[in-house]
C-alpha positions in Angstrom: 0.0 0.0 0.0 1.5 3.4 -1.0 2.6 5.7 1.8 0.3 8.7 2.1 2.0 12.0 1.3 3.2 14.1 4.3 0.9 17.0 3.4 -2.5 16.1 2.1 -5.0 18.3 0.3 -7.7 19.6 2.7 -11.2 18.9 1.5 -14.6 19.7 2.9 -18.0 18.3 1.8 -21.4 19.9 1.7 -24.4 17.5 1.8 -25.4 14.3 3.5 -28.1 12.8 1.2 -28.4 9.4 -0.4 -25.7 9.8 -3.0 -23.2 11.6 -0.8 -22.4 8.3 0.9 -20.7 7.0 -2.2 -18.5 10.1 -2.4 -17.6 10.1 1.3 -16.5 6.5 1.0 -14.5 7.1 -2.1 -12.6 10.0 -0.5 -11.4 7.6 2.2 -9.4 5.7 -0.4 -7.5 8.6 -1.9 -4.4 9.0 0.3 -3.6 12.5 -0.9 -6.8 13.8 0.6 -8.1 14.6 4.1 -11.8 15.5 4.5 -11.5 17.8 7.5 -15.1 18.8 7.9 -18.6 18.7 6.4 -21.7 20.8 6.3 -25.4 19.8 6.5 -28.5 21.2 8.2 -30.2 17.9 8.9 -28.9 16.5 12.2 -30.2 13.0 11.5 -28.4 12.8 8.1 -25.3 14.4 9.5 -25.2 11.9 12.4 -25.3 9.0 9.8 -22.3 10.5 8.0 -20.4 10.7 11.3 -21.3 7.2 12.2 -20.3 5.7 8.9 -17.3 7.7 7.9 -16.0 9.1 11.2 -16.3 12.8 10.2 -16.8 14.6 13.5 -16.5 18.3 12.5 -19.9 19.4 11.4 -21.0 22.9 10.4 -24.6 24.0 9.8 -23.4 27.0 7.7 -21.0 26.1 4.9 -19.6 29.7 4.8 -18.5 29.4 8.4 -16.9 26.1 7.5 -15.0 27.7 4.5 -13.7 30.5 6.7 -12.7 28.3 9.7 -11.2 25.4 7.8 -9.7 27.2 4.8 -9.8 24.0 2.6 -8.0 23.4 -0.7 -11.3 22.2 -2.3 -15.0 21.6 -1.7 -17.1 18.7 -2.8 -20.6 20.0 -3.4 -23.1 17.2 -3.0 -26.4 19.1 -2.7 -29.5 19.6 -4.9 -29.1 21.7 -8.1 -30.7 25.0 -7.0 -28.1 25.3 -4.2 -25.1 25.0 -6.4 -24.8 28.6 -7.7 -24.6 30.3 -4.2 -22.3 27.6 -2.8 -19.9 27.7 -5.7 -19.9 31.5 -5.6 -18.9 31.5 -2.0 -16.2 29.0 -2.6 -14.9 30.7 -5.7 -14.5 34.1 -4.0 -12.4 32.4 -1.3 -10.2 30.7 -3.9 -11.4 27.2 -3.0 -11.3 24.7 -5.9 -14.7 23.0 -6.6 -16.0 19.6 -7.6 -19.7 19.9 -8.0 -22.4 17.3 -8.3 -24.7 17.1 -11.3 -27.2 18.2 -12.4 -25.1 21.3 -12.3 -28.0 23.8 -12.3 -31.7 24.0 -13.0 -31.0 25.8 -16.3 -28.3 26.2 -18.9 -28.0 29.9 -18.2 -27.4 29.2 -14.5 -24.8 26.6 -15.3 -23.0 29.0 -17.6 -23.0 31.6 -14.9 -21.5 29.1 -12.3 -18.7 28.2 -14.8 -18.0 31.8 -15.7 -17.8 32.8 -12.0 -15.3 30.0 -11.2 -13.1 31.0 -14.1 -13.3 34.7 -13.2 -11.9 33.8 -9.7 -9.3 31.5 -11.2 -10.4 28.4 -9.2 -10.3 24.9 -10.7 -13.9 23.7 -11.3 -15.0 20.2 -12.3 -18.5 18.6 -12.5 -18.8 15.2 -10.7 -20.0 13.5 -13.9 -19.0 10.0 -13.1 -20.6 7.9 -15.9 -17.7 8.2 -18.4 -15.4 6.9 -15.6 -17.2 3.6 -15.3 -14.7 0.9 -16.2 -16.7 -0.5 -19.1 -16.8 2.8 -20.9 -13.1 3.4 -20.4 -12.5 -0.1 -22.0 -14.9 0.6 -24.9 -13.0 3.9 -25.5 -9.7 1.9 -25.6 -11.2 -0.6 -28.0 -12.5 2.2 -30.3 -9.2 4.0 -30.2 -7.4 0.8 -31.1 -9.6 0.2 -34.1 -11.2 -2.9 -32.8 -14.4 -2.4 -34.8 -12.8 -0.5 -37.7 -12.0 3.1 -38.6 -15.5 4.3 -39.1 -18.1 4.4 -36.2 -21.6 3.7 -37.3 -23.7 3.8 -34.2 -24.1 3.7 -30.4 -27.3 2.5 -28.8 -28.2 2.0 -25.1 -31.4 0.5 -23.6 -32.2 1.2 -20.0 -35.2 0.1 -17.8 -34.4 1.1 -14.2 -37.7 0.0 -12.7 -37.6 2.4 -9.7 -40.4 4.8 -10.9 -43.6 2.8 -10.9 -46.4 2.9 -8.4 -47.7 5.5 -5.9 -44.4 5.4 -3.9 -42.1 6.0 -6.9 -38.6 7.3 -5.9 -39.6 7.9 -2.2 -37.2 5.3 -0.7 -34.1 6.7 -2.3 -34.6 10.1 -3.9 -38.1 11.5 -3.2 -37.3 14.9 -4.6 -37.3 13.3 -8.1 -41.1 13.4 -7.9 -41.2 17.2 -8.1 -38.6 17.7 -10.9 -40.3 19.3 -13.9 -37.6 17.7 -15.9 -36.6 14.3 -14.7 -35.3 11.4 -16.8 -33.0 13.3 -19.2 -32.0 16.0 -16.6 -31.1 13.5 -13.9 -30.0 10.4 -15.8 -29.9 11.0 -19.5 -27.3 13.7 -19.1 -24.9 11.0 -18.0 -25.3 9.3 -21.3 -25.1 12.5 -23.3 -21.7 13.1 -21.7 -20.6 9.5 -22.2 -21.6 9.4 -25.9 -19.6 12.6 -26.4 -16.6 10.9 -24.7 -16.9 7.8 -26.9 -18.0 9.3 -30.2 -17.2 13.1 -30.3 -19.4 16.1 -30.6 -23.2 15.9 -31.1 -24.5 18.1 -33.9 -28.2 17.5 -33.9 -30.8 15.8 -31.7 -34.3 14.5 -32.1 -36.2 13.6 -28.9 -39.5 12.1 -27.7 -40.6 12.3 -24.0 -43.5 10.7 -22.1 -44.7 10.6 -18.6 -45.7 7.0 -17.7 -46.4 7.5 -14.0 -49.0 10.2 -13.2 -47.7 10.7 -9.6 -44.6 12.5 -10.8 -44.2 15.9 -12.6 -41.4 15.2 -15.1 -40.8 12.8 -18.0 -39.9 9.3 -17.0 -39.6 7.9 -20.6 -37.5 9.1 -23.5 -36.3 8.1 -26.9 -33.3 10.2 -28.0 -31.5 10.2 -31.4 -28.2 11.9 -31.7 -26.4 12.9 -34.9 -22.7 13.2 -34.4 -20.4 15.5 -36.3 -18.5 12.5 -37.6 -21.8 11.1 -39.1 -22.4 8.4 -36.5 -25.8 8.0 -35.0 -26.6 7.5 -31.3 -29.8 6.1 -29.8 -30.9 6.2 -26.1 -34.0 4.3 -25.2 -34.9 4.6 -21.6 -37.6 4.6 -19.0 -37.6 4.4 -15.2 -41.0 2.8 -15.0 -40.5 -0.7 -16.5 -38.2 -3.3 -15.0 -35.1 -5.1 -16.3 -34.3 -8.7 -15.7 -30.7 -7.8 -14.7 -29.6 -9.1 -11.2 -28.5 -5.6 -10.4 -30.4 -2.9 -12.4 -28.0 -0.2 -11.0 -24.7 -1.7 -12.0 -24.5 -0.9 -15.7 -28.0 0.6 -15.8 -28.7 -1.3 -19.1 -27.0 -2.7 -22.2 -25.1 -1.0 -25.0 -24.2 -1.9 -28.6 -21.5 0.0 -30.5 -21.1 -0.7 -34.2 -18.5 0.2 -36.8 -17.3 -0.8 -40.3 -15.3 -3.6 -38.8 -17.7 -5.2 -36.3 -19.4 -4.4 -33.0 -18.8 -4.1 -29.2 -21.5 -5.2 -26.8 -21.9 -4.3 -23.1 -24.1 -6.7 -21.1 -26.0 -5.8 -17.9 -23.5 -7.9 -15.8 -20.7 -5.7 -17.2 -19.3 -8.3 -19.6 -17.9 -6.7 -22.8 -17.7 -8.6 -26.1 -16.2 -8.0 -29.5 -17.8 -9.3 -32.6 -15.5 -8.7 -35.6 -17.3 -9.0 -39.0 -17.1 -12.6 -40.2 -15.8 -14.0 -36.9 -17.3 -15.2 -33.6 -18.1 -13.0 -30.6 -15.3 -13.1 -28.0 -15.3 -11.7 -24.5 -12.9 -8.8 -23.7 -11.0 -9.2 -20.4 -10.8 -6.0 -18.4 -10.6 -4.9 -14.8 -13.8 -3.9 -13.0 -15.5 -4.5 -9.7 -19.0 -4.2 -8.3 -18.1 -1.9 -5.4 -19.3 1.5 -4.2 -21.5 2.7 -7.1 -21.6 1.5 -10.7 -18.2 0.0 -11.1 -16.6 2.3 -8.5 -17.0 5.3 -10.8 -17.2 7.8 -7.9 -13.7 6.8 -6.8 -12.4 7.1 -10.4 -14.0 10.5 -10.8 -12.6 11.8 -7.6 -9.2 10.3 -8.3 -9.2 12.2 -11.6 -10.1 15.4 -9.9 -7.2 15.1 -7.4 -4.7 14.0 -10.0 -5.5 17.0 -12.2 -5.4 19.3 -9.1 -1.9 18.0 -8.4 -0.5 18.0 -11.9 -2.4 21.1 -13.3 -3.8 19.2 -16.2 -7.3 19.7 -17.6 -10.3 18.0 -16.1 -12.3 15.8 -18.5 -15.5 17.3 -17.2 -14.3 20.8 -16.4 -16.7 23.6 -16.6 -16.4 24.7 -20.2 -16.2 21.1 -21.4 -19.3 20.2 -19.5 -21.3 23.1 -20.8 -21.1 21.3 -24.2 -23.0 18.3 -22.6 -25.6 20.7 -21.1 -26.1 22.4 -24.5 -27.0 19.0 -25.9 -29.3 18.4 -23.0 -31.1 21.7 -23.7 -31.4 20.8 -27.3 -33.0 17.5 -26.3 -35.7 19.3 -24.2 -36.3 21.8 -27.0 -36.7 19.0 -29.5 -39.2 17.1 -27.4 -41.2 20.3 -26.7 -41.2 21.5 -30.3 -41.5 18.0 -31.9 -38.7 18.6 -34.3 -34.9 18.0 -34.7 -32.8 20.7 -33.0 -29.3 21.8 -34.0 -27.1 21.9 -30.9 -25.3 25.0 -32.2 -28.6 26.9 -32.1 -28.9 26.4 -28.3 
């Protein structure tokens, strides 16, 4: 086991909800980091963080925490409407930021957050962890190596999460989902928009269809999205949170993917197996390293590891502010397409 550095980066966290637990756990495995304090206004949730992860120093007011602890960075793990004021307070104090997605309720607010961080010269990264899932890193390696040829034809993903049916939909895990005016694409589909961009490049045009299957919620819980890439490839995302999958763990890969090119295809199965089917030859399994720990292949750890590595070496974040705004522009085009029932050019957003 590597020896921890003598001087570690001081981090603080804001938030103690369902997903924060994955991030607190991952920080414990990064030796260059010490989480010195956290902030949350709910004493019951805060007590659970202390019990599970040993963090004793709690602040009700994150601004007081910033001033008292003088951290190197903050991990913002709160609902989207709170991100702008929190990030503004951190930025003006020179504190680097990793911020949970959705980044903000609107594209305009997201752009303002990114611009403010840049104006204060603080490092800013969105905790967009899907692209860091080990199967997508391996698919990217296979594409870059030409495993399915030198021309990408299509990417398609089918997801049935099964957590959004019935009168109690979302209540056990994330009850605030019920009141989101935008739900499936805003909360989950944006992961895939970013991952598709990571795998296939920039998206030029989108066509989208949205439906609400469960009447107890406000937003869409079903979507069919078609992406047209600048390189002429096509992407398809077919998802709903209402119907169920037969996968043993619906929240491991969240579905199955097929990637096709002029030399064959790659397939991701719901148990995380990856296979290669070259044209004219049998399908073979691709060996690669992954583990069903923490969340979805330990992607929180890999995301946070990337954040710290780039803080230390000064390199660009894969999901830095300006880069992530490209993903959010595609998301906005998706909603505009669904509302206006027409294809939308991303450059028009």
